[in-house]
TIVEX-950198 format. One record per residue (C-alpha): residue number from 1; residue in three letters; x, y, z. Coordinates in steps of 0.5 Angstrom, whole numbers, padded with zeros to 4 digits. Example, Ala and Ser with C-alpha at 12.3 -4.5 7.8 and 13.67 -1.06 7.14 Angstrom:
BEGIN
<rec 1, "ala", <0025, -0009, 0016>>,
<rec 2, "ser", <0027, -0002, 0014>>,
END
This chain:
BEGIN
<rec 1, "met", <-0129, 0023, 0134>>,
<rec 2, "ser", <-0126, 0022, 0126>>,
<rec 3, "val", <-0127, 0028, 0121>>,
<rec 4, "lys", <-0127, 0026, 0115>>,
<rec 5, "val", <-0125, 0029, 0108>>,
<rec 6, "phe", <-0128, 0029, 0101>>,
<rec 7, "arg", <-0124, 0031, 0095>>,
<rec 8, "leu", <-0126, 0034, 0089>>,
<rec 9, "thr", <-0123, 0034, 0082>>,
<rec 10, "asn", <-0124, 0037, 0075>>,
<rec 11, "arg", <-0121, 0038, 0068>>,
<rec 12, "val", <-0117, 0043, 0070>>,
<rec 13, "gly", <-0112, 0042, 0075>>,
<rec 14, "asp", <-0116, 0043, 0081>>,
<rec 15, "ala", <-0117, 0039, 0088>>,
<rec 16, "val", <-0121, 0041, 0093>>,
<rec 17, "ala", <-0121, 0038, 0100>>,
<rec 18, "ile", <-0128, 0039, 0105>>,
<rec 19, "leu", <-0129, 0037, 0111>>,
<rec 20, "asp", <-0136, 0034, 0115>>,
<rec 21, "trp", <-0134, 0037, 0122>>,
<rec 22, "gly", <-0136, 0044, 0119>>,
<rec 23, "ala", <-0137, 0043, 0113>>,
<rec 24, "arg", <-0131, 0046, 0112>>,
<rec 25, "leu", <-0127, 0048, 0106>>,
<rec 26, "his", <-0121, 0045, 0109>>,
<rec 27, "ser", <-0116, 0046, 0102>>,
<rec 28, "trp", <-0116, 0048, 0094>>,
<rec 29, "ser", <-0110, 0048, 0090>>,
<rec 30, "thr", <-0109, 0048, 0083>>,
<rec 31, "arg", <-0104, 0047, 0077>>,
<rec 32, "leu", <-0100, 0053, 0076>>,
<rec 33, "gly", <-0094, 0052, 0071>>,
<rec 34, "ser", <-0090, 0045, 0073>>,
<rec 35, "gly", <-0093, 0046, 0080>>,
<rec 36, "arg", <-0099, 0047, 0084>>,
<rec 37, "arg", <-0100, 0053, 0089>>,
<rec 38, "gly", <-0106, 0052, 0095>>,
<rec 39, "ile", <-0110, 0058, 0096>>,
<rec 40, "val", <-0114, 0058, 0102>>,
<rec 41, "leu", <-0111, 0056, 0109>>,
<rec 42, "gly", <-0112, 0050, 0113>>,
<rec 43, "tyr", <-0109, 0047, 0118>>,
<rec 44, "thr", <-0104, 0040, 0117>>,
<rec 45, "asp", <-0108, 0035, 0121>>,
<rec 46, "val", <-0116, 0035, 0120>>,
<rec 47, "gln", <-0117, 0033, 0127>>,
<rec 48, "his", <-0115, 0040, 0129>>,
<rec 49, "tyr", <-0121, 0043, 0127>>,
<rec 50, "gln", <-0125, 0041, 0133>>,
<rec 51, "asn", <-0122, 0046, 0137>>,
<rec 52, "asp", <-0120, 0052, 0132>>,
<rec 53, "pro", <-0122, 0059, 0134>>,
<rec 54, "tyr", <-0122, 0062, 0128>>,
<rec 55, "his", <-0128, 0059, 0124>>,
<rec 56, "leu", <-0123, 0056, 0119>>,
<rec 57, "gly", <-0126, 0055, 0112>>,
<rec 58, "ala", <-0133, 0054, 0116>>,
<rec 59, "leu", <-0140, 0055, 0114>>,
<rec 60, "val", <-0141, 0059, 0119>>,
<rec 61, "gly", <-0149, 0060, 0122>>,
<rec 62, "pro", <-0155, 0060, 0123>>,
<rec 63, "tyr", <-0153, 0067, 0122>>,
<rec 64, "ala", <-0147, 0070, 0120>>,
<rec 65, "asn", <-0144, 0075, 0123>>,
<rec 66, "arg", <-0145, 0080, 0129>>,
<rec 67, "ile", <-0153, 0080, 0133>>,
<rec 68, "gly", <-0152, 0086, 0138>>,
<rec 69, "gly", <-0153, 0084, 0145>>,
<rec 70, "gly", <-0156, 0077, 0142>>,
<rec 71, "arg", <-0162, 0079, 0141>>,
<rec 72, "leu", <-0167, 0077, 0136>>,
<rec 73, "lys", <-0174, 0078, 0136>>,
<rec 74, "ile", <-0179, 0075, 0132>>,
<rec 75, "ala", <-0187, 0077, 0132>>,
<rec 76, "ser", <-0187, 0079, 0139>>,
<rec 77, "gln", <-0183, 0074, 0142>>,
<rec 78, "thr", <-0175, 0076, 0144>>,
<rec 79, "tyr", <-0170, 0070, 0143>>,
<rec 80, "leu", <-0164, 0070, 0147>>,
<rec 81, "leu", <-0158, 0068, 0142>>,
<rec 82, "gln", <-0152, 0065, 0145>>,
<rec 83, "gln", <-0147, 0071, 0148>>,
<rec 84, "asn", <-0140, 0068, 0145>>,
<rec 85, "glu", <-0137, 0075, 0144>>,
<rec 86, "gly", <-0137, 0080, 0150>>,
<rec 87, "ala", <-0144, 0081, 0150>>,
<rec 88, "asn", <-0146, 0080, 0143>>,
<rec 89, "his", <-0148, 0073, 0139>>,
<rec 90, "leu", <-0143, 0072, 0133>>,
<rec 91, "his", <-0143, 0067, 0128>>,
<rec 92, "gly", <-0148, 0062, 0131>>,
<rec 93, "gly", <-0145, 0062, 0138>>,
<rec 94, "ala", <-0139, 0058, 0141>>,
<rec 95, "lys", <-0143, 0051, 0138>>,
<rec 96, "gly", <-0145, 0054, 0131>>,
<rec 97, "leu", <-0147, 0050, 0125>>,
<rec 98, "his", <-0138, 0051, 0124>>,
<rec 99, "his", <-0137, 0046, 0130>>,
<rec 100, "val", <-0143, 0040, 0129>>,
<rec 101, "gln", <-0141, 0035, 0125>>,
<rec 102, "trp", <-0145, 0034, 0117>>,
<rec 103, "gln", <-0148, 0027, 0114>>,
<rec 104, "cys", <-0146, 0026, 0108>>,
<rec 105, "leu", <-0152, 0024, 0103>>,
<rec 106, "asp", <-0149, 0024, 0097>>,
<rec 107, "val", <-0141, 0024, 0094>>,
<rec 108, "ser", <-0138, 0024, 0087>>,
<rec 109, "asp", <-0131, 0026, 0084>>,
<rec 110, "thr", <-0134, 0033, 0083>>,
<rec 111, "his", <-0140, 0034, 0089>>,
<rec 112, "val", <-0141, 0033, 0096>>,
<rec 113, "val", <-0148, 0034, 0099>>,
<rec 114, "leu", <-0149, 0035, 0107>>,
<rec 115, "gln", <-0153, 0035, 0111>>,
<rec 116, "tyr", <-0154, 0037, 0119>>,
<rec 117, "gln", <-0161, 0038, 0123>>,
<rec 118, "gln", <-0161, 0044, 0127>>,
<rec 119, "gln", <-0165, 0042, 0134>>,
<rec 120, "asp", <-0170, 0048, 0137>>,
<rec 121, "gly", <-0166, 0052, 0142>>,
<rec 122, "glu", <-0159, 0051, 0139>>,
<rec 123, "gly", <-0156, 0057, 0141>>,
<rec 124, "gly", <-0162, 0060, 0142>>,
<rec 125, "tyr", <-0166, 0060, 0134>>,
<rec 126, "pro", <-0172, 0057, 0134>>,
<rec 127, "gly", <-0172, 0050, 0130>>,
<rec 128, "pro", <-0172, 0046, 0128>>,
<rec 129, "val", <-0169, 0046, 0122>>,
<rec 130, "thr", <-0166, 0042, 0116>>,
<rec 131, "tyr", <-0160, 0045, 0113>>,
<rec 132, "gln", <-0158, 0042, 0107>>,
<rec 133, "leu", <-0150, 0044, 0103>>,
<rec 134, "glu", <-0148, 0042, 0096>>,
<rec 135, "phe", <-0140, 0043, 0095>>,
<rec 136, "glu", <-0140, 0043, 0088>>,
<rec 137, "leu", <-0133, 0043, 0083>>,
<rec 138, "asp", <-0134, 0045, 0076>>,
<rec 139, "asn", <-0129, 0044, 0070>>,
<rec 140, "his", <-0129, 0052, 0069>>,
<rec 141, "ser", <-0125, 0053, 0077>>,
<rec 142, "arg", <-0131, 0054, 0080>>,
<rec 143, "leu", <-0133, 0052, 0086>>,
<rec 144, "trp", <-0141, 0052, 0087>>,
<rec 145, "leu", <-0144, 0052, 0094>>,
<rec 146, "ser", <-0152, 0051, 0095>>,
<rec 147, "ile", <-0154, 0052, 0101>>,
<rec 148, "gln", <-0162, 0051, 0104>>,
<rec 149, "ala", <-0165, 0050, 0110>>,
<rec 150, "glu", <-0172, 0049, 0111>>,
<rec 151, "val", <-0176, 0051, 0119>>,
<rec 152, "ala", <-0180, 0048, 0123>>,
<rec 153, "gln", <-0183, 0055, 0125>>,
<rec 154, "ile", <-0180, 0063, 0123>>,
<rec 155, "ser", <-0173, 0063, 0124>>,
<rec 156, "leu", <-0167, 0067, 0123>>,
<rec 157, "ile", <-0162, 0064, 0117>>,
<rec 158, "gly", <-0157, 0067, 0114>>,
<rec 159, "pro", <-0151, 0062, 0114>>,
<rec 160, "thr", <-0144, 0064, 0109>>,
<rec 161, "leu", <-0137, 0060, 0108>>,
<rec 162, "his", <-0131, 0063, 0112>>,
<rec 163, "pro", <-0125, 0060, 0108>>,
<rec 164, "tyr", <-0118, 0065, 0109>>,
<rec 165, "phe", <-0115, 0066, 0102>>,
<rec 166, "asn", <-0109, 0067, 0100>>,
<rec 167, "leu", <-0106, 0066, 0093>>,
<rec 168, "ser", <-0098, 0068, 0095>>,
<rec 169, "ala", <-0093, 0063, 0093>>,
<rec 170, "asp", <-0091, 0063, 0100>>,
<rec 171, "leu", <-0096, 0064, 0104>>,
<rec 172, "gly", <-0094, 0070, 0108>>,
<rec 173, "arg", <-0098, 0075, 0110>>,
<rec 174, "val", <-0104, 0078, 0105>>,
<rec 175, "asp", <-0101, 0085, 0104>>,
<rec 176, "gly", <-0099, 0084, 0096>>,
<rec 177, "his", <-0105, 0082, 0094>>,
<rec 178, "his", <-0109, 0086, 0090>>,
<rec 179, "leu", <-0116, 0087, 0092>>,
<rec 180, "gln", <-0123, 0090, 0089>>,
<rec 181, "ile", <-0130, 0091, 0091>>,
<rec 182, "his", <-0136, 0093, 0087>>,
<rec 183, "ala", <-0139, 0097, 0093>>,
<rec 184, "glu", <-0141, 0104, 0093>>,
<rec 185, "his", <-0142, 0104, 0101>>,
<rec 186, "phe", <-0141, 0100, 0107>>,
<rec 187, "ala", <-0143, 0099, 0114>>,
<rec 188, "val", <-0140, 0103, 0119>>,
<rec 189, "val", <-0139, 0099, 0126>>,
<rec 190, "asp", <-0138, 0101, 0133>>,
<rec 191, "ala", <-0132, 0099, 0137>>,
<rec 192, "gln", <-0135, 0092, 0138>>,
<rec 193, "gly", <-0136, 0091, 0131>>,
<rec 194, "ile", <-0145, 0092, 0131>>,
<rec 195, "pro", <-0147, 0097, 0126>>,
<rec 196, "thr", <-0149, 0103, 0127>>,
<rec 197, "gly", <-0155, 0103, 0122>>,
<rec 198, "glu", <-0151, 0108, 0118>>,
<rec 199, "leu", <-0149, 0107, 0111>>,
<rec 200, "arg", <-0143, 0110, 0109>>,
<rec 201, "ser", <-0140, 0112, 0101>>,
<rec 202, "val", <-0133, 0108, 0100>>,
<rec 203, "lys", <-0131, 0115, 0096>>,
<rec 204, "gly", <-0124, 0117, 0099>>,
<rec 205, "ser", <-0123, 0113, 0105>>,
<rec 206, "asn", <-0119, 0107, 0106>>,
<rec 207, "phe", <-0125, 0102, 0104>>,
<rec 208, "asp", <-0125, 0105, 0098>>,
<rec 209, "phe", <-0123, 0098, 0093>>,
<rec 210, "arg", <-0128, 0100, 0087>>,
<rec 211, "tyr", <-0122, 0099, 0083>>,
<rec 212, "pro", <-0117, 0094, 0084>>,
<rec 213, "arg", <-0111, 0097, 0089>>,
<rec 214, "gln", <-0106, 0093, 0095>>,
<rec 215, "ile", <-0108, 0091, 0101>>,
<rec 216, "ala", <-0103, 0093, 0105>>,
<rec 217, "gly", <-0104, 0099, 0110>>,
<rec 218, "thr", <-0111, 0098, 0111>>,
<rec 219, "val", <-0114, 0094, 0117>>,
<rec 220, "val", <-0121, 0091, 0115>>,
<rec 221, "asp", <-0127, 0088, 0118>>,
<rec 222, "his", <-0134, 0091, 0115>>,
<rec 223, "asn", <-0140, 0090, 0110>>,
<rec 224, "phe", <-0139, 0092, 0104>>,
<rec 225, "val", <-0147, 0093, 0100>>,
<rec 226, "val", <-0145, 0089, 0094>>,
<rec 227, "gly", <-0151, 0089, 0088>>,
<rec 228, "gly", <-0152, 0081, 0090>>,
<rec 229, "ser", <-0152, 0077, 0083>>,
<rec 230, "leu", <-0148, 0071, 0081>>,
<rec 231, "lys", <-0147, 0075, 0074>>,
<rec 232, "gln", <-0142, 0079, 0076>>,
<rec 233, "pro", <-0137, 0079, 0082>>,
<rec 234, "ala", <-0137, 0082, 0089>>,
<rec 235, "ala", <-0130, 0082, 0089>>,
<rec 236, "ser", <-0124, 0080, 0086>>,
<rec 237, "leu", <-0117, 0078, 0089>>,
<rec 238, "thr", <-0110, 0078, 0086>>,
<rec 239, "ser", <-0105, 0074, 0088>>,
<rec 240, "pro", <-0097, 0078, 0089>>,
<rec 241, "asp", <-0095, 0076, 0082>>,
<rec 242, "gln", <-0100, 0076, 0078>>,
<rec 243, "arg", <-0102, 0069, 0076>>,
<rec 244, "leu", <-0108, 0068, 0080>>,
<rec 245, "gln", <-0115, 0072, 0080>>,
<rec 246, "leu", <-0120, 0069, 0085>>,
<rec 247, "ser", <-0127, 0072, 0084>>,
<rec 248, "val", <-0133, 0072, 0090>>,
<rec 249, "ser", <-0140, 0072, 0088>>,
<rec 250, "ala", <-0147, 0070, 0091>>,
<rec 251, "asp", <-0154, 0073, 0091>>,
<rec 252, "tyr", <-0153, 0075, 0098>>,
<rec 253, "pro", <-0153, 0083, 0098>>,
<rec 254, "gly", <-0148, 0085, 0103>>,
<rec 255, "leu", <-0140, 0082, 0103>>,
<rec 256, "gln", <-0136, 0081, 0109>>,
<rec 257, "phe", <-0128, 0083, 0108>>,
<rec 258, "tyr", <-0124, 0082, 0114>>,
<rec 259, "thr", <-0116, 0082, 0114>>,
<rec 260, "gly", <-0115, 0076, 0119>>,
<rec 261, "glu", <-0111, 0081, 0125>>,
<rec 262, "his", <-0113, 0076, 0130>>,
<rec 263, "leu", <-0111, 0070, 0126>>,
<rec 264, "gly", <-0105, 0066, 0132>>,
<rec 265, "thr", <-0102, 0060, 0133>>,
<rec 266, "pro", <-0101, 0056, 0128>>,
<rec 267, "phe", <-0102, 0062, 0124>>,
<rec 268, "ile", <-0100, 0070, 0124>>,
<rec 269, "pro", <-0104, 0076, 0124>>,
<rec 270, "arg", <-0106, 0077, 0118>>,
<rec 271, "gln", <-0103, 0071, 0113>>,
<rec 272, "gly", <-0111, 0070, 0110>>,
<rec 273, "leu", <-0117, 0075, 0109>>,
<rec 274, "cys", <-0125, 0073, 0108>>,
<rec 275, "leu", <-0129, 0075, 0103>>,
<rec 276, "glu", <-0135, 0073, 0106>>,
<rec 277, "pro", <-0142, 0074, 0102>>,
<rec 278, "gln", <-0147, 0074, 0107>>,
<rec 279, "phe", <-0154, 0079, 0110>>,
<rec 280, "phe", <-0151, 0086, 0113>>,
<rec 281, "pro", <-0149, 0085, 0121>>,
<rec 282, "asp", <-0155, 0085, 0126>>,
<rec 283, "ser", <-0160, 0086, 0120>>,
<rec 284, "pro", <-0166, 0085, 0125>>,
<rec 285, "asn", <-0164, 0090, 0129>>,
<rec 286, "gln", <-0162, 0095, 0124>>,
<rec 287, "ile", <-0168, 0100, 0121>>,
<rec 288, "gly", <-0168, 0098, 0113>>,
<rec 289, "phe", <-0162, 0093, 0113>>,
<rec 290, "pro", <-0163, 0088, 0108>>,
<rec 291, "phe", <-0165, 0081, 0110>>,
<rec 292, "his", <-0171, 0076, 0112>>,
<rec 293, "phe", <-0174, 0071, 0116>>,
<rec 294, "ser", <-0175, 0064, 0114>>,
<rec 295, "gln", <-0181, 0061, 0115>>,
<rec 296, "pro", <-0185, 0054, 0114>>,
<rec 297, "his", <-0188, 0054, 0107>>,
<rec 298, "lys", <-0182, 0060, 0104>>,
<rec 299, "pro", <-0175, 0055, 0105>>,
<rec 300, "phe", <-0168, 0059, 0106>>,
<rec 301, "ala", <-0164, 0058, 0099>>,
<rec 302, "ala", <-0158, 0061, 0098>>,
<rec 303, "thr", <-0151, 0060, 0092>>,
<rec 304, "leu", <-0144, 0063, 0093>>,
<rec 305, "cys", <-0139, 0062, 0087>>,
<rec 306, "tyr", <-0131, 0062, 0087>>,
<rec 307, "gln", <-0128, 0063, 0081>>,
<rec 308, "leu", <-0121, 0061, 0080>>,
<rec 309, "asp", <-0117, 0065, 0074>>,
<rec 310, "lys", <-0110, 0063, 0072>>,
END
């Protein structure tokens, strides 16, 4: 199976590559001084994404993050989602949206529209579901991702993009980056990464990124409670040399921050970090966690925005 590459450019020196396999953000480089700098991890050979274990740059879902025990209850019916992380369900299962080939509906120098038809029962989810994505690169160094999904029956939808960011010149470990997350609380998890239901204050903890601070010394794979607004960033990441800043905003109420401990060959642990707008993990099984079921008369829609400043 051949992987197709769609290349987007703008007038201010950004170049983005999107793949049809997993609707992945393969690369993003920007003009910086007399040279260029990439900001996301990616394989040199795009065919390697077909066996990628890290969800590198992919659209993950139908529902991003973990669902405890793979159990999903809708009304009086319980669905058993594929268990692909021990007994739990992660990022849509082993063959979720990251592991399928998307159809290109439209492409230009600045945008690409992709579509995928998910059949009833894929990964255990009720369907069918028609997904449509639009990636758009504007002249303000913003990469927009619009996600839409139409369902034939009530289903759980909540995908997100899963790039590993690294803004440094040498693509070493991310420890020297500075990060700010506009969140007062984070979701406490058990040893399997499943939320306990507690939303704990970040104050006085290693999860306190309310003010920019260096990432070194922190190991994180947790969901933060953010504003869910496109008008202000949920998080801002600054390169070690202070020459680049990446801001992430979305209309999702949560943001997963992951420091990349499980990255392996051809990468190294902590060579990239993830900032994933999302619903909260395991929300359907947690009282009070925000999410909603998509319905035929109420299709799913979400917007993500990544802004690069120099």
